[in-house]
TORDODO-115669 format. One record per residue (C-alpha): residue number from 1; x, y, z. Coordinates in steps of 0.05 Angstrom, whole numbers, plus 5000, padded with zeros to 4 digits. Example, Ala and Ser with C-alpha at 12.3 -4.5 7.8 and 13.67 -1.06 7.14 Angstrom:
1,5246,4910,5156
2,5273,4979,5143
END
This chain:
1,9091,9144,9500
2,9062,9212,9512
3,9106,9259,9552
4,9161,9209,9567
5,9227,9202,9532
6,9247,9131,9517
7,9312,9137,9557
8,9275,9159,9621
9,9222,9105,9618
10,9233,9035,9647
11,9183,8982,9631
12,9158,8939,9688
13,9114,8895,9645
14,9126,8821,9650
15,9093,8770,9604
16,9088,8698,9625
17,9072,8640,9580
18,9058,8568,9597
19,9052,8512,9547
20,9017,8449,9571
21,9018,8384,9532
22,8961,8337,9550
23,8946,8265,9532
24,8872,8249,9527
25,8869,8172,9528
26,8793,8168,9530
27,8783,8213,9470
28,8764,8176,9406
29,8743,8235,9363
30,8757,8308,9353
31,8688,8323,9382
32,8705,8287,9446
33,8772,8323,9449
34,8738,8391,9439
35,8692,8378,9497
36,8749,8362,9545
37,8793,8420,9520
38,8735,8469,9520
39,8716,8452,9591
40,8788,8455,9615
41,8803,8522,9582
42,8738,8553,9609
43,8755,8530,9680
44,8826,8558,9674
45,8800,8626,9652
46,8750,8627,9709
47,8796,8601,9764
48,8860,8639,9747
49,8839,8699,9703
50,8889,8681,9649
51,8887,8679,9573
52,8880,8607,9547
53,8878,8575,9478
54,8890,8509,9444
55,8953,8524,9404
56,8978,8459,9372
57,8959,8388,9354
58,8890,8412,9332
59,8876,8351,9289
60,8901,8299,9339
61,8846,8263,9377
62,8887,8245,9438
63,8937,8301,9443
64,8925,8374,9461
65,8973,8432,9470
66,8945,8489,9511
67,8976,8558,9515
68,8966,8600,9578
69,8990,8672,9586
70,8989,8726,9638
71,9014,8797,9646
72,9042,8826,9711
73,9090,8878,9737
74,9128,8826,9778
75,9166,8767,9750
76,9157,8724,9812
77,9082,8735,9812
78,9075,8714,9739
79,9119,8653,9749
80,9081,8632,9812
81,9013,8641,9777
82,9034,8598,9718
83,9063,8545,9764
84,8997,8544,9802
85,8960,8534,9736
86,9006,8477,9716
87,8998,8444,9785
88,8923,8451,9781
89,8921,8420,9712
90,8967,8363,9734
91,8918,8347,9791
92,8852,8358,9755
93,8865,8362,9680
94,8798,8354,9646
95,8766,8322,9708
96,8812,8262,9700
97,8802,8256,9625
98,8870,8287,9609
99,8940,8272,9633
100,8992,8328,9635
101,9054,8302,9600
102,9095,8365,9593
103,9097,8437,9617
104,9141,8495,9595
105,9140,8562,9631
106,9174,8624,9604
107,9171,8694,9635
108,9200,8754,9599
109,9206,8828,9614
110,9180,8872,9559
END
């Protein structure tokens, strides 16, 4: 940091992460899964201005793990945003083609 000593600087950056596990019962191929996941991740980016990626179970046809992250200067704001994302996915995950089976939120100060 230019011009600031480490001892006089207090970070106010908060990073929030959300891991969503989805079951895709109608998916019978990786191509079908990619269509649902691609649509869902694009809508999340557009609606909530968050970073989104498929992070696990890449070779599973009917299971998807999506990671969502945000950066804020307020812990409550980051937590509330990620909870809104999780609620939205639970209500409309993949236009009804996906079922939210698990969500994990973690917010840390950096």
